[in-house]
N, CA, C and O atoms as a GROMACS GRO file, in nm:
protein
  400
    1MET      N    1  -3.762   1.531   3.110
    1MET     CA    2  -3.772   1.402   3.046
    1MET      C    3  -3.676   1.399   2.927
    1MET      O    4  -3.663   1.497   2.853
    2LYS      N    5  -3.609   1.286   2.910
    2LYS     CA    6  -3.516   1.265   2.799
    2LYS      C    7  -3.557   1.140   2.722
    2LYS      O    8  -3.624   1.051   2.775
    3VAL      N    9  -3.516   1.135   2.598
    3VAL     CA   10  -3.528   1.013   2.519
    3VAL      C   11  -3.387   0.959   2.501
    3VAL      O   12  -3.298   1.027   2.450
    4LEU      N   13  -3.368   0.834   2.544
    4LEU     CA   14  -3.241   0.766   2.519
    4LEU      C   15  -3.249   0.705   2.380
    4LEU      O   16  -3.340   0.627   2.351
    5LEU      N   17  -3.155   0.741   2.295
    5LEU     CA   18  -3.144   0.683   2.160
    5LEU      C   19  -3.013   0.606   2.158
    5LEU      O   20  -2.905   0.665   2.165
    6LEU      N   21  -3.022   0.475   2.150
    6LEU     CA   22  -2.905   0.388   2.153
    6LEU      C   23  -2.900   0.307   2.025
    6LEU      O   24  -2.993   0.232   1.996
    7VAL      N   25  -2.792   0.321   1.949
    7VAL     CA   26  -2.770   0.239   1.830
    7VAL      C   27  -2.671   0.131   1.870
    7VAL      O   28  -2.554   0.159   1.898
    8LEU      N   29  -2.718   0.008   1.872
    8LEU     CA   30  -2.638  -0.105   1.917
    8LEU      C   31  -2.589  -0.182   1.795
    8LEU      O   32  -2.667  -0.250   1.728
    9ASN      N   33  -2.460  -0.172   1.766
    9ASN     CA   34  -2.402  -0.240   1.651
    9ASN      C   35  -2.373  -0.387   1.678
    9ASN      O   36  -2.374  -0.469   1.586
   10GLN      N   37  -2.349  -0.421   1.802
   10GLN     CA   38  -2.326  -0.561   1.842
   10GLN      C   39  -2.459  -0.618   1.889
   10GLN      O   40  -2.490  -0.615   2.009
   11VAL      N   41  -2.538  -0.671   1.795
   11VAL     CA   42  -2.673  -0.716   1.828
   11VAL      C   43  -2.673  -0.831   1.929
   11VAL      O   44  -2.775  -0.855   1.994
   12ASN      N   45  -2.562  -0.902   1.942
   12ASN     CA   46  -2.555  -1.009   2.041
   12ASN      C   47  -2.557  -0.955   2.184
   12ASN      O   48  -2.575  -1.032   2.279
   13LYS      N   49  -2.540  -0.825   2.202
   13LYS     CA   50  -2.545  -0.762   2.334
   13LYS      C   51  -2.685  -0.713   2.370
   13LYS      O   52  -2.704  -0.658   2.479
   14LEU      N   53  -2.782  -0.731   2.282
   14LEU     CA   54  -2.915  -0.675   2.302
   14LEU      C   55  -2.979  -0.720   2.433
   14LEU      O   56  -3.024  -0.637   2.512
   15ASP      N   57  -2.983  -0.850   2.457
   15ASP     CA   58  -3.046  -0.900   2.580
   15ASP      C   59  -2.976  -0.848   2.705
   15ASP      O   60  -3.041  -0.814   2.804
   16GLU      N   61  -2.844  -0.843   2.700
   16GLU     CA   62  -2.767  -0.793   2.814
   16GLU      C   63  -2.801  -0.647   2.845
   16GLU      O   64  -2.817  -0.610   2.961
   17VAL      N   65  -2.811  -0.565   2.742
   17VAL     CA   66  -2.843  -0.423   2.761
   17VAL      C   67  -2.986  -0.406   2.814
   17VAL      O   68  -3.008  -0.331   2.909
   18ILE      N   69  -3.081  -0.477   2.754
   18ILE     CA   70  -3.220  -0.466   2.799
   18ILE      C   71  -3.234  -0.510   2.944
   18ILE      O   72  -3.298  -0.443   3.025
   19ASN      N   73  -3.173  -0.624   2.977
   19ASN     CA   74  -3.182  -0.674   3.115
   19ASN      C   75  -3.115  -0.580   3.215
   19ASN      O   76  -3.167  -0.561   3.325
   20ALA      N   77  -3.002  -0.522   3.179
   20ALA     CA   78  -2.933  -0.429   3.269
   20ALA      C   79  -3.017  -0.304   3.293
   20ALA      O   80  -3.028  -0.258   3.407
   21LEU      N   81  -3.075  -0.249   3.187
   21LEU     CA   82  -3.158  -0.130   3.203
   21LEU      C   83  -3.282  -0.160   3.287
   21LEU      O   84  -3.326  -0.078   3.368
   22LYS      N   85  -3.339  -0.277   3.267
   22LYS     CA   86  -3.458  -0.315   3.343
   22LYS      C   87  -3.423  -0.338   3.490
   22LYS      O   88  -3.496  -0.294   3.578
   23LYS      N   89  -3.313  -0.407   3.515
   23LYS     CA   90  -3.273  -0.440   3.653
   23LYS      C   91  -3.223  -0.318   3.729
   23LYS      O   92  -3.270  -0.290   3.840
   24ASP      N   93  -3.128  -0.246   3.671
   24ASP     CA   94  -3.064  -0.135   3.742
   24ASP      C   95  -3.149  -0.009   3.746
   24ASP      O   96  -3.142   0.067   3.843
   25CYS      N   97  -3.229   0.013   3.643
   25CYS     CA   98  -3.296   0.143   3.629
   25CYS      C   99  -3.448   0.133   3.619
   25CYS      O  100  -3.515   0.235   3.609
   26GLN      N  101  -3.502   0.013   3.622
   26GLN     CA  102  -3.646  -0.008   3.605
   26GLN      C  103  -3.698   0.064   3.480
   26GLN      O  104  -3.803   0.129   3.483
   27GLN      N  105  -3.624   0.052   3.372
   27GLN     CA  106  -3.660   0.117   3.246
   27GLN      C  107  -3.702   0.013   3.144
   27GLN      O  108  -3.642  -0.094   3.134
   28GLU      N  109  -3.806   0.045   3.068
   28GLU     CA  110  -3.847  -0.036   2.954
   28GLU      C  111  -3.860   0.055   2.834
   28GLU      O  112  -3.891   0.173   2.847
   29GLY      N  113  -3.837  -0.002   2.716
   29GLY     CA  114  -3.841   0.082   2.596
   29GLY      C  115  -3.881   0.002   2.474
   29GLY      O  116  -3.948  -0.100   2.484
   30THR      N  117  -3.839   0.052   2.359
   30THR     CA  118  -3.872  -0.007   2.230
   30THR      C  119  -3.744  -0.039   2.155
   30THR      O  120  -3.647   0.036   2.160
   31VAL      N  121  -3.745  -0.152   2.085
   31VAL     CA  122  -3.630  -0.194   2.005
   31VAL      C  123  -3.673  -0.200   1.859
   31VAL      O  124  -3.774  -0.260   1.825
   32LEU      N  125  -3.594  -0.136   1.773
   32LEU     CA  126  -3.620  -0.135   1.628
   32LEU      C  127  -3.506  -0.205   1.555
   32LEU      O  128  -3.390  -0.188   1.591
   33ASP      N  129  -3.540  -0.283   1.453
   33ASP     CA  130  -3.437  -0.342   1.368
   33ASP      C  131  -3.384  -0.234   1.276
   33ASP      O  132  -3.458  -0.148   1.229
   34SER      N  133  -3.254  -0.239   1.249
   34SER     CA  134  -3.194  -0.142   1.158
   34SER      C  135  -3.072  -0.204   1.092
   34SER      O  136  -3.031  -0.315   1.126
   35THR      N  137  -3.014  -0.132   0.998
   35THR     CA  138  -2.890  -0.173   0.936
   35THR      C  139  -2.796  -0.055   0.933
   35THR      O  140  -2.838   0.060   0.922
   36GLN      N  141  -2.669  -0.085   0.941
   36GLN     CA  142  -2.569   0.020   0.936
   36GLN      C  143  -2.564   0.076   0.795
   36GLN      O  144  -2.579   0.002   0.698
   37THR      N  145  -2.541   0.205   0.783
   37THR     CA  146  -2.544   0.269   0.652
   37THR      C  147  -2.405   0.297   0.596
   37THR      O  148  -2.393   0.364   0.494
   38ASN      N  149  -2.301   0.247   0.661
   38ASN     CA  150  -2.166   0.280   0.613
   38ASN      C  151  -2.134   0.223   0.476
   38ASN      O  152  -2.038   0.268   0.414
   39ASP      N  153  -2.209   0.126   0.427
   39ASP     CA  154  -2.183   0.068   0.295
   39ASP      C  155  -2.288   0.106   0.191
   39ASP      O  156  -2.293   0.047   0.084
   40VAL      N  157  -2.372   0.204   0.222
   40VAL     CA  158  -2.481   0.238   0.132
   40VAL      C  159  -2.433   0.312   0.008
   40VAL      O  160  -2.486   0.289  -0.101
   41ALA      N  161  -2.334   0.397   0.022
   41ALA     CA  162  -2.286   0.475  -0.093
   41ALA      C  163  -2.231   0.383  -0.201
   41ALA      O  164  -2.154   0.292  -0.172
   42VAL      N  165  -2.271   0.408  -0.322
   42VAL     CA  166  -2.227   0.326  -0.436
   42VAL      C  167  -2.106   0.395  -0.500
   42VAL      O  168  -2.114   0.512  -0.535
   43PRO      N  169  -1.995   0.323  -0.516
   43PRO     CA  170  -1.879   0.382  -0.583
   43PRO      C  171  -1.915   0.426  -0.724
   43PRO      O  172  -2.004   0.370  -0.787
   44GLU      N  173  -1.844   0.527  -0.774
   44GLU     CA  174  -1.876   0.584  -0.905
   44GLU      C  175  -1.869   0.482  -1.018
   44GLU      O  176  -1.944   0.493  -1.115
   45GLU      N  177  -1.782   0.382  -1.006
   45GLU     CA  178  -1.770   0.285  -1.114
   45GLU      C  179  -1.890   0.187  -1.116
   45GLU      O  180  -1.904   0.110  -1.210
   46GLU      N  181  -1.975   0.191  -1.013
   46GLU     CA  182  -2.091   0.101  -1.009
   46GLU      C  183  -2.221   0.178  -1.022
   46GLU      O  184  -2.318   0.146  -0.954
   47VAL      N  185  -2.226   0.276  -1.108
   47VAL     CA  186  -2.343   0.361  -1.119
   47VAL      C  187  -2.451   0.301  -1.208
   47VAL      O  188  -2.562   0.354  -1.214
   48SER      N  189  -2.423   0.195  -1.276
   48SER     CA  190  -2.524   0.139  -1.368
   48SER      C  191  -2.650   0.101  -1.291
   48SER      O  192  -2.646   0.069  -1.173
   49TYR      N  193  -2.760   0.106  -1.362
   49TYR     CA  194  -2.891   0.077  -1.303
   49TYR      C  195  -2.895  -0.062  -1.242
   49TYR      O  196  -2.944  -0.078  -1.129
   50PHE      N  197  -2.846  -0.163  -1.312
   50PHE     CA  198  -2.856  -0.301  -1.264
   50PHE      C  199  -2.768  -0.325  -1.141
   50PHE      O  200  -2.808  -0.399  -1.051
   51LYS      N  201  -2.651  -0.265  -1.138
   51LYS     CA  202  -2.566  -0.281  -1.020
   51LYS      C  203  -2.630  -0.214  -0.899
   51LYS      O  204  -2.626  -0.267  -0.788
   52SER      N  205  -2.689  -0.098  -0.920
   52SER     CA  206  -2.758  -0.029  -0.811
   52SER      C  207  -2.877  -0.110  -0.762
   52SER      O  208  -2.900  -0.122  -0.641
   53LEU      N  209  -2.952  -0.166  -0.855
   53LEU     CA  210  -3.067  -0.248  -0.818
   53LEU      C  211  -3.023  -0.373  -0.742
   53LEU      O  212  -3.087  -0.411  -0.644
   54ARG      N  213  -2.917  -0.436  -0.786
   54ARG     CA  214  -2.865  -0.555  -0.720
   54ARG      C  215  -2.822  -0.522  -0.577
   54ARG      O  216  -2.850  -0.598  -0.484
   55ARG      N  217  -2.755  -0.410  -0.559
   55ARG     CA  218  -2.712  -0.369  -0.423
   55ARG      C  219  -2.832  -0.337  -0.336
   55ARG      O  220  -2.829  -0.363  -0.215
   56TYR      N  221  -2.938  -0.282  -0.395
   56TYR     CA  222  -3.058  -0.251  -0.318
   56TYR      C  223  -3.129  -0.379  -0.274
   56TYR      O  224  -3.172  -0.389  -0.159
   57LEU      N  225  -3.141  -0.475  -0.363
   57LEU     CA  226  -3.212  -0.599  -0.333
   57LEU      C  227  -3.132  -0.692  -0.243
   57LEU      O  228  -3.190  -0.771  -0.169
   58ASN      N  229  -3.001  -0.684  -0.248
   58ASN     CA  230  -2.917  -0.772  -0.169
   58ASN      C  231  -2.807  -0.689  -0.100
   58ASN      O  232  -2.690  -0.701  -0.135
   59PRO      N  233  -2.845  -0.606  -0.003
   59PRO     CA  234  -2.745  -0.520   0.060
   59PRO      C  235  -2.649  -0.600   0.147
   59PRO      O  236  -2.686  -0.702   0.206
   60GLU      N  237  -2.527  -0.554   0.153
   60GLU     CA  238  -2.425  -0.617   0.236
   60GLU      C  239  -2.397  -0.524   0.354
   60GLU      O  240  -2.286  -0.474   0.371
   61ARG      N  241  -2.499  -0.504   0.435
   61ARG     CA  242  -2.486  -0.416   0.550
   61ARG      C  243  -2.505  -0.496   0.678
   61ARG      O  244  -2.583  -0.591   0.682
   62ALA      N  245  -2.432  -0.458   0.780
   62ALA     CA  246  -2.442  -0.528   0.907
   62ALA      C  247  -2.570  -0.487   0.980
   62ALA      O  248  -2.609  -0.370   0.976
   63PRO      N  249  -2.635  -0.582   1.045
   63PRO     CA  250  -2.755  -0.548   1.121
   63PRO      C  251  -2.718  -0.472   1.248
   63PRO      O  252  -2.608  -0.486   1.301
   64SER      N  253  -2.811  -0.393   1.296
   64SER     CA  254  -2.796  -0.324   1.424
   64SER      C  255  -2.935  -0.310   1.485
   64SER      O  256  -3.035  -0.342   1.422
   65LYS      N  257  -2.939  -0.263   1.606
   65LYS     CA  258  -3.065  -0.240   1.675
   65LYS      C  259  -3.067  -0.097   1.725
   65LYS      O  260  -2.964  -0.042   1.765
   66VAL      N  261  -3.185  -0.036   1.723
   66VAL     CA  262  -3.203   0.098   1.778
   66VAL      C  263  -3.296   0.083   1.898
   66VAL      O  264  -3.406   0.029   1.886
   67LEU      N  265  -3.252   0.131   2.014
   67LEU     CA  266  -3.332   0.126   2.135
   67LEU      C  267  -3.378   0.266   2.169
   67LEU      O  268  -3.299   0.361   2.167
   68LEU      N  269  -3.505   0.280   2.200
   68LEU     CA  270  -3.564   0.408   2.240
   68LEU      C  271  -3.625   0.391   2.378
   68LEU      O  272  -3.708   0.303   2.401
   69TYR      N  273  -3.583   0.476   2.470
   69TYR     CA  274  -3.633   0.473   2.608
   69TYR      C  275  -3.666   0.615   2.651
   69TYR      O  276  -3.590   0.707   2.624
   70PHE      N  277  -3.779   0.633   2.719
   70PHE     CA  278  -3.808   0.760   2.785
   70PHE      C  279  -3.750   0.751   2.926
   70PHE      O  280  -3.780   0.658   3.000
   71VAL      N  281  -3.667   0.849   2.961
   71VAL     CA  282  -3.596   0.847   3.089
   71VAL      C  283  -3.622   0.978   3.162
   71VAL      O  284  -3.607   1.086   3.104
   72SER      N  285  -3.662   0.969   3.288
   72SER     CA  286  -3.681   1.090   3.367
   72SER      C  287  -3.545   1.156   3.390
   72SER      O  288  -3.442   1.089   3.390
   73ASN      N  289  -3.545   1.286   3.408
   73ASN     CA  290  -3.420   1.359   3.430
   73ASN      C  291  -3.343   1.305   3.549
   73ASN      O  292  -3.220   1.306   3.549
   74GLU      N  293  -3.414   1.258   3.650
   74GLU     CA  294  -3.350   1.206   3.771
   74GLU      C  295  -3.275   1.075   3.745
   74GLU      O  296  -3.181   1.043   3.818
   75LYS      N  297  -3.315   1.000   3.644
   75LYS     CA  298  -3.254   0.869   3.617
   75LYS      C  299  -3.148   0.870   3.507
   75LYS      O  300  -3.088   0.766   3.479
   76VAL      N  301  -3.124   0.984   3.446
   76VAL     CA  302  -3.029   0.990   3.334
   76VAL      C  303  -2.890   0.942   3.377
   76VAL      O  304  -2.828   0.863   3.306
   77SER      N  305  -2.841   0.989   3.490
   77SER     CA  306  -2.706   0.950   3.533
   77SER      C  307  -2.700   0.801   3.565
   77SER      O  308  -2.598   0.737   3.540
   78GLN      N  309  -2.806   0.745   3.621
   78GLN     CA  310  -2.810   0.602   3.651
   78GLN      C  311  -2.812   0.519   3.522
   78GLN      O  312  -2.744   0.418   3.513
   79VAL      N  313  -2.890   0.562   3.424
   79VAL     CA  314  -2.895   0.492   3.295
   79VAL      C  315  -2.759   0.502   3.226
   79VAL      O  316  -2.711   0.404   3.170
   80ARG      N  317  -2.698   0.619   3.229
   80ARG     CA  318  -2.566   0.638   3.167
   80ARG      C  319  -2.462   0.545   3.231
   80ARG      O  320  -2.383   0.483   3.160
   81ALA      N  321  -2.463   0.535   3.364
   81ALA     CA  322  -2.369   0.447   3.434
   81ALA      C  323  -2.392   0.300   3.397
   81ALA      O  324  -2.297   0.224   3.379
   82THR      N  325  -2.518   0.261   3.385
   82THR     CA  326  -2.550   0.123   3.346
   82THR      C  327  -2.500   0.094   3.205
   82THR      O  328  -2.444  -0.012   3.180
   83LEU      N  329  -2.518   0.188   3.114
   83LEU     CA  330  -2.471   0.168   2.977
   83LEU      C  331  -2.319   0.160   2.971
   83LEU      O  332  -2.263   0.080   2.896
   84LYS      N  333  -2.251   0.245   3.049
   84LYS     CA  334  -2.104   0.244   3.047
   84LYS      C  335  -2.048   0.111   3.094
   84LYS      O  336  -1.944   0.067   3.046
   85LYS      N  337  -2.116   0.045   3.190
   85LYS     CA  338  -2.065  -0.083   3.236
   85LYS      C  339  -2.113  -0.200   3.150
   85LYS      O  340  -2.062  -0.312   3.162
   86THR      N  341  -2.211  -0.176   3.062
   86THR     CA  342  -2.269  -0.284   2.982
   86THR      C  343  -2.214  -0.289   2.840
   86THR      O  344  -2.193  -0.398   2.786
   87ILE      N  345  -2.189  -0.173   2.779
   87ILE     CA  346  -2.141  -0.170   2.640
   87ILE      C  347  -2.017  -0.083   2.629
   87ILE      O  348  -1.995   0.007   2.709
   88SER      N  349  -1.937  -0.112   2.527
   88SER     CA  350  -1.821  -0.028   2.496
   88SER      C  351  -1.853   0.059   2.375
   88SER      O  352  -1.960   0.044   2.315
   89GLU      N  353  -1.762   0.149   2.340
   89GLU     CA  354  -1.785   0.237   2.225
   89GLU      C  355  -1.797   0.158   2.095
   89GLU      O  356  -1.870   0.200   2.005
   90LYS      N  357  -1.727   0.045   2.084
   90LYS     CA  358  -1.736  -0.034   1.961
   90LYS      C  359  -1.869  -0.110   1.951
   90LYS      O  360  -1.910  -0.150   1.842
   91ASP      N  361  -1.936  -0.130   2.066
   91ASP     CA  362  -2.065  -0.201   2.067
   91ASP      C  363  -2.178  -0.113   2.016
   91ASP      O  364  -2.273  -0.162   1.955
   92GLY      N  365  -2.168   0.016   2.041
   92GLY     CA  366  -2.274   0.107   2.001
   92GLY      C  367  -2.253   0.246   2.057
   92GLY      O  368  -2.159   0.271   2.132
   93GLU      N  369  -2.343   0.335   2.020
   93GLU     CA  370  -2.337   0.473   2.067
   93GLU      C  371  -2.475   0.516   2.112
   93GLU      O  372  -2.576   0.465   2.063
   94TYR      N  373  -2.478   0.610   2.206
   94TYR     CA  374  -2.608   0.657   2.256
   94TYR      C  375  -2.605   0.805   2.282
   94TYR      O  376  -2.500   0.867   2.294
   95ALA      N  377  -2.726   0.860   2.290
   95ALA     CA  378  -2.743   1.002   2.320
   95ALA      C  379  -2.874   1.019   2.395
   95ALA      O  380  -2.967   0.941   2.379
   96PHE      N  381  -2.878   1.122   2.478
   96PHE     CA  382  -3.001   1.161   2.545
   96PHE      C  383  -3.053   1.288   2.478
   96PHE      O  384  -2.981   1.386   2.464
   97ILE      N  385  -3.178   1.284   2.438
   97ILE     CA  386  -3.239   1.396   2.365
   97ILE      C  387  -3.352   1.452   2.451
   97ILE      O  388  -3.431   1.377   2.508
   98ASN      N  389  -3.359   1.584   2.460
   98ASN     CA  390  -3.468   1.646   2.537
   98ASN      C  391  -3.602   1.610   2.479
   98ASN      O  392  -3.622   1.616   2.358
   99ALA      N  393  -3.695   1.573   2.566
   99ALA     CA  394  -3.830   1.538   2.521
   99ALA      C  395  -3.935   1.629   2.582
   99ALA      O  396  -4.054   1.600   2.574
  100ASP      N  397  -3.891   1.738   2.642
  100ASP     CA  398  -3.985   1.833   2.706
  100ASP      C  399  -4.047   1.924   2.606
  100ASP      O  400  -4.128   2.009   2.642
   0.00000   0.00000   0.00000
């Protein structure tokens, strides 16, 4: 058994990915809201408390989605093929993690 962990940066592709996995692989999973962390680090010149607080309360980070699916070992290659035809590398990244 594997866990598919997919971080989808192009949230407009969410329905397409879910429908493809359901249709091609009979897989259902969980979707979590998330934000990209590439803008979280505060530059040294903005270390003041108020600037940090302002960035925390009003972050300028792009939304993303995290998809979690339990996939049997037999279906991993089918799920991988479905993802390759559904999303590109710029849309998101995924990994299969052992769940045994």
